Backbone as ProteinMPNN parsed JSONL, in Angstrom:
{"seq_chain_A": "XXXXXXXXXXXXXXXXXXXXXXXXXXXXXXXXXXXXXXXXXXXXXXXXXXXXXXXXXXXXXXXXXXXXXXXXXXXXXXXXXXXXXXXXXXXXXXXXXXXXXXXXXXXXXXXXXXXXXXXXXXXXXXXXXXXXXXXXXXXXXXXXXXXXXXXXXXXXXXXXXX", "coords_chain_A": {"N_chain_A": [[13.146, -1.678, 3.549], [10.408, -1.281, 5.71], [9.652, -0.75, 9.193], [7.261, -2.777, 10.89], [4.022, -1.524, 11.582], [2.668, -2.641, 13.75], [4.236, -3.086, 15.962], [5.98, -5.258, 16.548], [8.66, -5.172, 15.95], [9.654, -6.377, 13.775], [10.099, -6.319, 10.15], [7.63, -4.761, 8.061], [7.13, -6.187, 5.751], [7.784, -8.814, 6.428], [6.184, -9.329, 8.593], [3.216, -8.327, 9.07], [2.261, -7.783, 6.448], [2.157, -10.173, 4.694], [-0.164, -11.479, 5.734], [-2.142, -9.526, 5.366], [-2.14, -9.289, 2.581], [-3.091, -11.751, 1.897], [-1.402, -13.888, 1.613], [-0.629, -15.593, 3.626], [-2.484, -16.853, 6.348], [-3.217, -15.232, 9.509], [-1.638, -16.681, 12.267], [-2.382, -16.73, 14.926], [-4.727, -15.347, 17.331], [-3.684, -12.976, 18.398], [-1.822, -12.308, 16.384], [-3.61, -11.784, 14.316], [-4.903, -9.548, 15.397], [-2.792, -7.736, 15.508], [-2.22, -7.538, 12.733], [-4.602, -6.433, 11.83], [-4.513, -3.897, 13.04], [-2.264, -2.893, 11.685], [-3.383, -2.832, 9.163], [-5.208, -0.747, 9.399], [-3.358, 1.375, 9.694], [-2.008, 1.263, 7.244], [-4.065, 1.714, 5.523], [-5.527, -0.434, 4.469], [-8.265, -1.281, 4.132], [-10.087, -3.173, 3.12], [-9.171, -5.565, 4.066], [-9.868, -5.448, 6.739], [-12.646, -5.857, 6.713], [-12.687, -8.404, 5.537], [-11.462, -9.963, 7.503], [-13.244, -9.851, 9.567], [-15.587, -11.761, 11.221], [-17.999, -13.463, 9.233], [-20.626, -13.508, 10.325], [-20.689, -11.199, 11.772], [-20.531, -8.904, 10.269], [-22.524, -7.119, 9.603], [-23.604, -3.835, 9.172], [-21.098, -2.741, 8.732], [-19.138, -0.013, 7.916], [-17.676, 0.802, 5.197], [-16.738, 3.059, 3.723], [-16.584, 5.056, 5.741], [-14.763, 3.86, 7.501], [-12.477, 3.733, 5.891], [-12.013, 6.505, 5.436], [-11.503, 7.377, 8.068], [-9.207, 5.846, 8.673], [-7.405, 6.954, 6.836], [-7.177, 9.633, 7.688], [-6.28, 9.607, 10.311], [-3.421, 9.954, 12.457], [-1.418, 7.563, 13.068], [-0.081, 6.176, 16.003], [0.719, 3.965, 17.515], [0.49, 0.581, 18.793], [-0.426, -1.191, 21.624], [-0.247, -4.238, 23.15], [-2.022, -5.442, 25.729], [-2.897, -7.743, 27.104], [-3.29, -11.3, 26.482], [-5.575, -13.882, 26.041], [-5.995, -17.225, 25.544], [-6.425, -18.085, 22.079], [-4.341, -19.218, 20.697], [-2.542, -21.324, 18.328], [-3.757, -23.822, 18.587], [-6.22, -23.259, 19.69], [-9.762, -22.351, 19.58], [-11.021, -20.026, 20.143], [-10.296, -16.668, 21.226], [-8.983, -13.897, 23.132], [-7.89, -10.585, 22.971], [-6.537, -7.998, 24.647], [-6.064, -4.636, 24.029], [-4.489, -1.456, 23.355], [-4.895, 1.08, 21.159], [-3.267, 3.833, 19.698], [-3.547, 7.145, 18.411], [-3.483, 10.232, 16.576], [-5.901, 12.699, 16.096], [-6.723, 15.258, 14.079], [-4.584, 16.533, 15.306], [-5.037, 16.102, 18.001], [-4.382, 13.93, 20.727], [-5.509, 10.565, 20.847], [-6.991, 7.504, 22.05], [-7.81, 4.015, 22.01], [-9.106, 1.566, 23.945], [-9.586, -1.762, 24.289], [-11.064, -5.045, 24.636], [-10.677, -7.373, 22.392], [-12.49, -9.845, 20.702], [-12.032, -13.076, 19.321], [-12.494, -15.649, 16.86], [-11.81, -18.879, 15.641], [-12.39, -20.22, 12.507], [-12.627, -22.785, 10.325], [-9.798, -23.084, 10.269], [-8.997, -20.439, 10.12], [-8.495, -17.286, 11.64], [-10.862, -14.939, 12.904], [-12.108, -11.677, 13.637], [-14.629, -11.071, 16.015], [-16.058, -9.484, 17.866], [-15.907, -6.62, 20.091], [-15.085, -5.407, 23.321], [-15.292, -2.495, 25.059], [-12.877, -1.128, 27.219], [-13.191, 0.425, 30.175], [-12.33, 3.006, 32.505], [-11.896, 1.992, 35.822], [-14.054, 2.631, 38.591], [-13.039, 4.655, 41.35], [-12.62, 3.203, 44.464], [-13.338, 3.726, 47.783], [-11.179, 2.889, 50.399], [-10.741, 3.469, 53.009], [-12.393, 4.796, 55.92], [-14.648, 7.547, 55.436], [-13.678, 10.879, 56.046], [-15.104, 13.25, 58.073], [-15.912, 16.767, 57.843], [-15.686, 18.062, 60.325], [-14.334, 16.272, 61.83], [-11.372, 15.06, 63.594], [-8.285, 15.754, 62.018], [-6.804, 13.283, 59.954], [-4.057, 13.394, 59.667], [-2.832, 13.87, 62.039], [-2.511, 16.338, 63.242], [-4.079, 17.454, 65.226], [-5.98, 19.307, 64.575], [-9.184, 20.27, 63.233], [-10.429, 18.497, 60.407], [-11.423, 20.181, 58.335], [-10.008, 22.519, 58.755], [-7.458, 21.837, 58.24], [-6.093, 19.483, 56.355], [-8.307, 19.284, 54.746], [-8.887, 21.578, 53.377]], "CA_chain_A": [[12.055, -2.288, 4.323], [9.946, -0.44, 6.813], [9.249, -1.474, 10.402], [5.838, -3.039, 10.957], [3.309, -0.64, 12.495], [2.08, -3.363, 14.872], [5.114, -3.036, 17.106], [6.778, -6.439, 16.856], [10.069, -4.932, 15.68], [9.961, -6.98, 12.477], [9.745, -5.477, 9.025], [6.241, -4.924, 7.623], [7.11, -7.235, 4.71], [7.852, -10.157, 7.02], [5.279, -9.444, 9.729], [1.784, -8.234, 8.79], [1.941, -7.698, 5.028], [1.674, -11.443, 4.124], [-1.556, -11.758, 6.136], [-2.98, -8.528, 4.741], [-2.183, -9.569, 1.148], [-3.697, -13.06, 1.705], [-0.354, -14.877, 1.323], [-0.717, -16.557, 4.708], [-3.391, -16.337, 7.392], [-2.665, -14.977, 10.838], [-1.552, -17.953, 12.98], [-2.98, -16.622, 16.266], [-5.633, -14.2, 17.51], [-2.84, -11.793, 18.531], [-1.29, -11.968, 15.067], [-4.674, -11.15, 13.576], [-5.098, -8.234, 15.97], [-1.696, -6.889, 15.021], [-2.372, -7.277, 11.299], [-5.723, -5.528, 11.66], [-4.009, -2.558, 13.376], [-1.421, -2.496, 10.553], [-4.29, -2.541, 8.041], [-5.668, 0.644, 9.598], [-2.261, 2.287, 9.45], [-1.676, 1.221, 5.825], [-5.331, 1.936, 4.851], [-5.89, -1.667, 3.766], [-9.543, -1.491, 4.812], [-10.774, -4.397, 2.665], [-8.709, -6.633, 4.959], [-10.64, -5.354, 7.981], [-13.912, -6.566, 6.474], [-12.403, -9.833, 5.254], [-11.083, -10.649, 8.764], [-14.346, -9.815, 10.494], [-16.382, -12.984, 11.018], [-19.181, -13.178, 8.393], [-21.835, -13.278, 11.148], [-20.52, -9.926, 12.492], [-20.236, -7.864, 9.305], [-23.664, -6.223, 9.432], [-23.378, -2.461, 9.578], [-19.733, -2.287, 8.488], [-19.12, 1.216, 7.117], [-16.432, 0.752, 4.478], [-16.296, 4.403, 3.413], [-16.216, 5.725, 6.979], [-13.547, 3.226, 8.01], [-11.363, 4.196, 5.07], [-11.764, 7.913, 5.705], [-10.883, 7.48, 9.373], [-7.864, 5.295, 8.581], [-6.585, 7.886, 6.078], [-6.95, 10.922, 8.359], [-5.646, 9.417, 11.6], [-1.975, 9.852, 12.554], [-1.274, 6.359, 13.904], [1.092, 6.299, 16.859], [1.197, 2.704, 18.065], [-0.375, -0.48, 19.309], [0.067, -1.864, 22.827], [-0.981, -5.43, 23.518], [-2.049, -5.472, 27.184], [-2.934, -9.152, 27.524], [-3.828, -12.258, 25.532], [-6.105, -15.092, 26.636], [-6.2, -18.228, 24.492], [-6.111, -17.548, 20.775], [-3.155, -19.844, 20.109], [-2.743, -22.156, 17.136], [-4.643, -24.96, 18.899], [-7.489, -22.759, 20.269], [-10.808, -21.956, 18.658], [-11.415, -18.662, 20.501], [-9.24, -15.909, 21.874], [-9.234, -12.501, 23.516], [-6.691, -9.742, 22.986], [-6.75, -6.667, 25.182], [-5.106, -3.761, 23.395], [-4.675, -0.012, 23.31], [-4.406, 1.691, 19.914], [-3.111, 5.274, 19.883], [-3.42, 7.929, 17.219], [-3.86, 11.647, 16.709], [-6.992, 13.111, 15.205], [-6.628, 16.701, 13.992], [-3.564, 16.962, 16.245], [-5.37, 15.751, 19.399], [-4.117, 12.499, 21.02], [-6.678, 9.682, 21.097], [-6.661, 6.099, 22.283], [-8.931, 3.082, 22.03], [-8.773, 0.456, 24.796], [-10.633, -2.747, 24.003], [-10.794, -6.457, 24.597], [-11.163, -7.879, 21.121], [-12.842, -11.273, 20.738], [-11.733, -13.709, 18.072], [-12.965, -17.028, 16.688], [-11.195, -19.567, 14.479], [-13.363, -20.919, 11.687], [-11.944, -23.431, 9.194], [-8.353, -22.804, 10.375], [-8.702, -19.01, 9.938], [-8.965, -16.449, 12.726], [-11.717, -13.823, 12.57], [-12.565, -10.796, 14.691], [-16.067, -11.203, 16.166], [-16.639, -8.373, 18.633], [-14.998, -5.99, 21.006], [-15.645, -4.811, 24.545], [-14.522, -1.338, 25.499], [-12.349, -1.139, 28.576], [-13.365, 1.768, 30.748], [-11.654, 3.207, 33.78], [-12.633, 1.457, 36.973], [-14.314, 3.68, 39.547], [-12.218, 4.638, 42.559], [-13.355, 2.683, 45.621], [-12.726, 4.182, 49.04], [-10.771, 1.77, 51.255], [-10.716, 3.928, 54.385], [-13.604, 5.525, 56.239], [-14.701, 8.952, 55.034], [-13.377, 11.831, 57.126], [-16.031, 14.369, 58.09], [-15.254, 18.097, 57.9], [-15.444, 18.435, 61.71], [-13.547, 15.216, 62.506], [-9.95, 15.351, 63.728], [-7.567, 15.493, 60.776], [-6.06, 12.009, 60.041], [-2.609, 13.615, 59.599], [-2.32, 13.907, 63.399], [-2.222, 17.727, 63.623], [-5.01, 17.821, 66.275], [-6.924, 20.286, 64.062], [-10.31, 19.708, 62.505], [-10.075, 18.207, 59.025], [-11.737, 21.302, 57.486], [-9.005, 23.562, 59.009], [-6.116, 21.307, 57.983], [-5.911, 18.859, 55.058], [-9.551, 19.331, 53.993], [-9.091, 22.893, 52.774]], "C_chain_A": [[11.677, -1.383, 5.489], [9.535, -1.304, 8.002], [7.732, -1.635, 10.435], [5.144, -2.135, 11.962], [2.792, -1.314, 13.771], [2.961, -3.45, 16.1], [5.947, -4.257, 17.433], [8.265, -6.215, 16.693], [10.53, -5.56, 14.388], [9.618, -6.004, 11.352], [8.262, -5.765, 8.639], [6.133, -6.059, 6.631], [7.154, -8.639, 5.278], [6.854, -10.387, 8.147], [3.823, -9.459, 9.259], [1.394, -8.256, 7.318], [1.47, -9.03, 4.426], [0.245, -11.79, 4.498], [-2.493, -10.799, 5.421], [-3.174, -8.833, 3.237], [-2.753, -10.972, 0.865], [-2.68, -14.157, 1.378], [-0.298, -15.966, 2.388], [-1.637, -15.998, 5.789], [-2.671, -16.113, 8.692], [-2.734, -16.27, 11.637], [-2.245, -17.925, 14.332], [-3.934, -15.414, 16.28], [-4.789, -12.923, 17.647], [-2.265, -11.345, 17.204], [-2.366, -11.306, 14.216], [-4.948, -9.736, 14.093], [-4.03, -7.283, 15.457], [-1.842, -6.549, 13.54], [-3.528, -6.347, 11.032], [-5.325, -4.091, 11.992], [-3.176, -2.042, 12.194], [-2.266, -2.156, 9.328], [-4.878, -1.166, 8.185], [-4.574, 1.616, 9.206], [-1.972, 2.386, 7.929], [-2.915, 1.435, 4.931], [-5.672, 0.765, 3.92], [-7.248, -2.113, 4.346], [-10.34, -2.67, 4.329], [-10.43, -5.562, 3.6], [-9.501, -6.621, 6.269], [-11.988, -6.057, 7.841], [-13.7, -8.042, 6.286], [-12.091, -10.606, 6.535], [-12.096, -10.478, 9.887], [-15.21, -11.031, 10.187], [-17.643, -12.641, 10.224], [-20.444, -12.876, 9.186], [-21.797, -11.915, 11.865], [-20.24, -8.754, 11.547], [-21.371, -6.853, 9.077], [-23.318, -4.834, 9.953], [-21.958, -1.956, 9.353], [-19.768, -1.104, 7.535], [-17.767, 1.325, 6.415], [-15.891, 2.165, 4.199], [-15.83, 5.172, 4.641], [-14.921, 5.191, 7.572], [-12.331, 3.683, 7.227], [-10.996, 5.632, 5.327], [-11.037, 8.097, 7.027], [-9.424, 7.007, 9.321], [-6.915, 6.276, 7.876], [-6.232, 9.147, 6.856], [-6.267, 10.797, 9.72], [-4.103, 9.404, 11.47], [-1.679, 8.731, 13.543], [0.055, 6.423, 14.693], [1.562, 5.006, 17.519], [0.126, 1.836, 18.624], [0.312, -1.066, 20.522], [-0.832, -3.066, 23.111], [-0.873, -5.541, 25.04], [-2.048, -6.886, 27.673], [-3.577, -10.002, 26.404], [-4.34, -13.474, 26.312], [-6.511, -16.026, 25.496], [-5.786, -17.627, 23.173], [-4.849, -18.101, 20.116], [-3.527, -20.728, 18.928], [-3.718, -23.309, 17.369], [-6.016, -24.541, 19.438], [-8.509, -22.444, 19.194], [-11.353, -20.56, 18.979], [-10.249, -17.984, 21.17], [-9.686, -14.519, 22.183], [-7.897, -11.775, 23.539], [-7.085, -8.358, 23.498], [-5.672, -5.761, 24.606], [-5.479, -2.299, 23.584], [-4.065, 0.474, 22.011], [-4.358, 3.213, 20.142], [-2.942, 5.953, 18.541], [-3.728, 9.388, 17.528], [-4.917, 11.922, 15.654], [-7.035, 14.623, 15.211], [-5.682, 17.259, 15.074], [-3.828, 16.582, 17.702], [-5.103, 14.258, 19.618], [-5.402, 11.756, 21.357], [-6.154, 8.273, 21.401], [-7.956, 5.303, 22.331], [-8.459, 1.866, 22.809], [-9.892, -0.557, 24.725], [-10.116, -4.148, 24.298], [-11.467, -6.981, 23.352], [-11.379, -9.374, 21.211], [-12.636, -11.873, 19.336], [-12.229, -15.144, 18.058], [-12.254, -17.616, 15.489], [-12.264, -20.39, 13.803], [-12.638, -21.48, 10.477], [-10.487, -23.015, 9.12], [-8.001, -21.336, 10.088], [-9.292, -18.236, 11.096], [-9.778, -15.287, 12.166], [-11.986, -13.005, 13.831], [-14.075, -10.959, 14.775], [-16.677, -9.99, 16.85], [-15.577, -7.773, 19.534], [-15.757, -5.41, 22.176], [-14.741, -3.693, 24.995], [-14.076, -1.535, 26.936], [-12.471, 0.284, 29.098], [-12.618, 1.831, 32.1], [-12.52, 2.677, 34.921], [-12.86, 2.589, 37.974], [-13.401, 3.522, 40.796], [-13.102, 4.2, 43.744], [-12.619, 3.086, 46.868], [-12.411, 2.943, 49.876], [-10.694, 2.173, 52.713], [-12.012, 4.688, 54.662], [-13.522, 6.99, 55.839], [-14.466, 9.833, 56.272], [-14.358, 12.979, 57.015], [-15.284, 15.698, 58.26], [-14.889, 18.481, 59.328], [-14.719, 17.365, 62.503], [-12.108, 15.655, 62.66], [-9.234, 14.953, 62.435], [-6.727, 14.186, 60.933], [-4.549, 12.207, 59.976], [-1.962, 13.72, 60.995], [-2.036, 15.323, 63.899], [-3.064, 18.19, 64.83], [-5.939, 18.947, 65.868], [-8.105, 19.572, 63.431], [-9.885, 19.527, 61.056], [-10.27, 19.437, 58.123], [-10.716, 22.451, 57.645], [-7.601, 23.143, 58.613], [-6.057, 20.799, 56.529], [-7.163, 18.935, 54.182], [-9.84, 20.653, 53.334], [-9.334, 22.806, 51.309]], "O_chain_A": [[12.534, -0.804, 6.155], [9.122, -2.451, 7.833], [7.003, -0.722, 10.048], [5.623, -1.988, 13.086], [2.511, -0.636, 14.759], [2.496, -3.843, 17.17], [6.568, -4.303, 18.495], [9.065, -6.978, 17.233], [11.652, -5.323, 13.939], [8.939, -5.0, 11.567], [7.741, -6.857, 8.868], [5.162, -6.816, 6.652], [6.617, -9.566, 4.672], [6.692, -11.517, 8.608], [3.26, -10.537, 9.071], [0.299, -8.705, 6.979], [0.472, -9.036, 3.705], [-0.49, -12.338, 3.677], [-3.536, -11.217, 4.918], [-4.268, -8.646, 2.704], [-2.886, -11.346, -0.3], [-3.057, -15.235, 0.918], [0.036, -17.115, 2.098], [-1.577, -14.811, 6.108], [-1.637, -16.726, 8.956], [-3.79, -16.9, 11.685], [-2.655, -18.968, 14.84], [-3.937, -14.587, 15.367], [-5.142, -11.893, 17.072], [-2.217, -10.149, 16.916], [-2.075, -10.369, 13.472], [-5.198, -8.827, 13.302], [-4.326, -6.168, 15.027], [-1.615, -5.408, 13.137], [-3.464, -5.542, 10.103], [-5.749, -3.161, 11.306], [-3.351, -0.906, 11.753], [-1.896, -1.283, 8.543], [-5.039, -0.466, 7.186], [-4.822, 2.574, 8.472], [-1.725, 3.475, 7.411], [-2.811, 1.344, 3.708], [-6.047, 0.949, 2.762], [-7.359, -3.173, 4.963], [-11.209, -3.147, 5.059], [-11.264, -6.42, 3.888], [-9.771, -7.677, 6.84], [-12.418, -6.769, 8.748], [-14.456, -8.853, 6.821], [-12.425, -11.787, 6.637], [-11.855, -10.898, 11.018], [-15.527, -11.299, 9.028], [-18.291, -11.635, 10.509], [-21.256, -12.059, 8.752], [-22.779, -11.527, 12.498], [-19.757, -7.712, 11.991], [-21.167, -5.835, 8.416], [-22.796, -4.692, 11.059], [-21.644, -0.835, 9.753], [-20.365, -1.187, 6.462], [-16.82, 1.877, 6.974], [-14.709, 2.427, 4.421], [-14.809, 5.857, 4.6], [-14.092, 5.947, 8.078], [-11.286, 3.985, 7.803], [-9.815, 5.967, 5.429], [-10.079, 8.866, 7.117], [-8.526, 7.665, 9.847], [-5.757, 6.412, 8.273], [-5.131, 9.678, 6.715], [-5.731, 11.78, 10.231], [-3.564, 8.899, 10.485], [-1.694, 8.96, 14.753], [1.127, 6.68, 14.145], [2.68, 4.947, 18.03], [-0.992, 2.274, 18.896], [1.495, -1.403, 20.469], [-2.04, -2.915, 23.291], [0.22, -5.711, 25.581], [-1.278, -7.223, 28.572], [-4.287, -9.501, 25.532], [-3.622, -14.029, 27.144], [-7.273, -15.65, 24.605], [-4.908, -16.766, 23.124], [-4.348, -17.557, 19.132], [-4.702, -20.855, 18.582], [-4.424, -23.723, 16.449], [-6.887, -25.391, 19.622], [-8.157, -22.288, 18.024], [-12.071, -19.977, 18.167], [-9.317, -18.643, 21.63], [-10.636, -14.005, 21.592], [-6.904, -12.285, 24.058], [-7.862, -7.643, 22.864], [-4.487, -6.085, 24.685], [-6.612, -1.957, 23.923], [-2.868, 0.306, 21.778], [-5.285, 3.799, 20.702], [-2.288, 5.426, 17.641], [-4.182, 9.719, 18.623], [-4.847, 11.461, 14.514], [-7.351, 15.224, 16.238], [-5.943, 18.304, 15.671], [-2.944, 16.722, 18.547], [-5.529, 13.421, 18.823], [-6.267, 12.269, 22.068], [-5.029, 7.917, 21.05], [-9.029, 5.822, 22.639], [-7.515, 1.196, 22.391], [-11.033, -0.245, 25.066], [-8.917, -4.417, 24.226], [-12.694, -7.027, 23.273], [-10.533, -10.094, 21.742], [-13.004, -11.279, 18.323], [-12.369, -15.778, 19.105], [-12.104, -16.964, 14.455], [-12.965, -21.168, 14.451], [-12.089, -20.719, 9.681], [-9.99, -22.641, 8.057], [-6.837, -21.021, 9.84], [-10.43, -18.475, 11.502], [-9.454, -14.723, 11.121], [-12.081, -13.544, 14.934], [-14.75, -10.986, 13.745], [-17.734, -9.521, 16.428], [-14.497, -8.335, 19.716], [-16.905, -4.982, 22.052], [-13.564, -3.909, 25.282], [-14.826, -2.051, 27.765], [-11.917, 1.221, 28.524], [-12.333, 0.808, 32.722], [-13.73, 2.901, 34.957], [-11.972, 3.414, 38.189], [-13.06, 2.415, 41.211], [-14.175, 4.756, 43.981], [-11.424, 2.828, 47.009], [-13.255, 2.063, 50.046], [-10.591, 1.307, 53.581], [-12.658, 5.17, 53.731], [-12.454, 7.599, 55.896], [-14.973, 9.572, 57.363], [-14.44, 13.621, 55.968], [-14.16, 15.73, 58.762], [-13.883, 19.16, 59.538], [-14.508, 17.516, 63.706], [-11.656, 16.538, 61.931], [-9.552, 13.926, 61.835], [-6.027, 14.019, 61.932], [-3.812, 11.25, 60.215], [-0.74, 13.671, 61.134], [-1.362, 15.473, 64.918], [-2.768, 19.241, 65.399], [-6.63, 19.503, 66.722], [-8.02, 18.381, 63.128], [-9.083, 20.301, 60.535], [-9.435, 19.727, 57.266], [-10.584, 23.273, 56.738], [-6.669, 23.946, 58.635], [-5.98, 21.594, 55.593], [-7.082, 18.671, 52.983], [-10.924, 20.845, 52.783], [-9.525, 23.83, 50.653]]}, "name": "protein", "num_of_chains": 1, "seq": "XXXXXXXXXXXXXXXXXXXXXXXXXXXXXXXXXXXXXXXXXXXXXXXXXXXXXXXXXXXXXXXXXXXXXXXXXXXXXXXXXXXXXXXXXXXXXXXXXXXXXXXXXXXXXXXXXXXXXXXXXXXXXXXXXXXXXXXXXXXXXXXXXXXXXXXXXXXXXXXXXX"}
């Protein structure tokens, strides 16, 4: 038995494989997210389409998805946070980071994936990319000719501002 690519520590056969093979649906939005990642790793791309909500399947590129899944060197899935998406919920959000190598170069995808339960089955509906937040200055800007804030009694441009 091999370890599941989704990172739970369980074997693939007891973790994501039953969902991917249609033996049992994912019980939560997080479980669906994990099984979708495993489907990329195992190149089970039909499952990706099947677990995308029917209203959100327009434009799905089956050939491109399969080619990408086959050529990527999958390195891991990190679940950052989960909001709702439990067995009793009808919607859920899973923030995740997927890591892989493409032609030897490290890559990552950071997203908040949105899920909806329809007829007791979870579906992926959409995703929102997570981008780095801009750095916001919390202290006043030091001018080049102002005294250096380090306390050296020199102008900033002659001290720490070099």
